[in-house]
N, C-alpha and C positions, 0 to 999 in steps of 0.2 A: 681480402681474403687470407686469411694467415695462412704461417709458414705451418704447422699443422694441420692445415685446411684442403693445402694442399699436396700437402706429402702425403696423405691419406685417401684423396682425389686417385693421384697420380699412382697409387699405389693397381688401383684395377679399373684406372682407366684403360682404351683402348683404341690406344697412338695408331692416326692413322699414319698413309705411306710418307719419305718425305721425296723433293722438296717438299716446301708447309715456310710459305713467307707469313711469317712476324707485323712485320712493318714496313713501311717503305727499304729502308738498311738492313732488317737481318731475315734471311733465308734458312730457315731449317734446313739440313741436307740429312739427318739422318733425327728422327725426334727423338726416342728409346736413349743416344746419348744427350741428347741437349741434356734432357728432363733427369739422366741419372746425374750427370756434372754437377746440375745448381743444386739441384736435393743436396748432391754430397759437401758443397764448395758450402751451404744453408747450413748443413746440419754441424760441421765441424768447427767453423768458424765465427760469433759471439758478431748480436748482432750491431751491424756501424751503416754510416751511408753506404756501404760498395753492395753490400748482401742489398739497398733497397730494387737496382738493376738486376738483380734474378730474381723478388721477389716479381717484379713488374713483369717480365718477361714472362715464369711461366704463365700467370695469370695471362697475358695475351694467349699462351697458346692454348691454357685453360677456354676462355673465351670460342674461343678457333673451334675447337673438338667442341665443346658445343651450341654452338652452332648448327652445324655441320652437323651434326647429330639431331639439330629439330628442325631440320630438312628435311 
């Protein structure tokens, strides 16, 4: 997903309560703060190699939320 698509999604998404296990090494304690900080970092920094993990983690969270809402 693109940065713009993720921003649009998280503007209206209902975030689950934490903690959320994103992967084997990452647990999100405060999903709202996680999304806000990641989107802010992406918005105010030019696209580069540092931004790739931010986009990847937001996309992982997107898939978790969508999987939970589908079940």
